[in-house]
C-alpha positions as CSV (number, residue, x, y, z in Angstrom):
1,M,41.2,45.9,-52.5
2,S,41.6,45.9,-56.2
3,H,38.8,45.5,-58.7
4,N,40.1,42.1,-59.7
5,E,40.0,40.9,-56.1
6,L,36.4,42.1,-55.7
7,E,35.4,40.3,-58.9
8,Y,37.2,37.2,-57.7
9,Y,35.4,37.2,-54.3
10,E,32.0,37.8,-56.0
11,R,32.5,34.9,-58.4
12,R,33.6,32.6,-55.5
13,A,30.5,33.6,-53.5
14,E,28.2,32.8,-56.4
15,A,30.0,29.5,-56.9
16,E,29.6,28.6,-53.3
17,I,25.9,29.4,-53.4
18,E,25.4,27.2,-56.4
19,L,27.3,24.4,-54.7
20,A,25.1,24.8,-51.6
21,Q,22.0,24.6,-53.7
22,K,23.2,21.3,-55.2
23,A,24.6,19.7,-52.1
24,R,22.7,16.8,-50.6
25,H,24.0,16.8,-47.1
26,Q,23.1,19.5,-44.6
27,A,26.7,19.9,-43.4
28,A,27.8,20.6,-46.9
29,V,25.0,23.0,-47.5
30,Q,26.0,24.9,-44.4
31,A,29.7,24.9,-45.2
32,H,29.0,26.3,-48.7
33,Y,26.7,29.0,-47.4
34,E,29.3,30.0,-44.7
35,L,32.0,30.3,-47.3
36,A,29.7,32.3,-49.6
37,S,29.0,34.6,-46.6
38,A,32.7,35.0,-45.9
39,Y,33.4,35.9,-49.5
40,L,30.6,38.5,-49.5
41,D,31.9,39.9,-46.3
42,R,35.2,40.5,-48.0
43,V,33.4,42.2,-51.0
44,H,31.6,44.5,-48.7
45,G,34.7,45.4,-46.6
46,E,33.8,43.5,-43.5
47,T,35.9,41.0,-41.6
48,P,34.6,37.5,-42.3
49,R,32.8,36.2,-39.3
50,S,33.3,32.5,-40.1
51,S,35.6,31.3,-42.9
52,G,37.1,28.1,-41.5
53,G,40.5,29.7,-41.7
54,L,40.1,30.6,-45.4
55,F,41.3,34.2,-44.9
56,D,43.8,33.6,-42.1
57,A,47.3,35.0,-42.8
């Protein structure tokens, strides 16, 4: 994975965490944290456990 891709996934994870912290509904909070987790899994070279199809080819 390129340096640019790593930076992108890190920024997306940070953004999803911010959105989770601002969300008012539990389902939205959970969805944002799951997406953040999936992005961080990508950064650390792991296969995302749950991404809602975000990384499906």
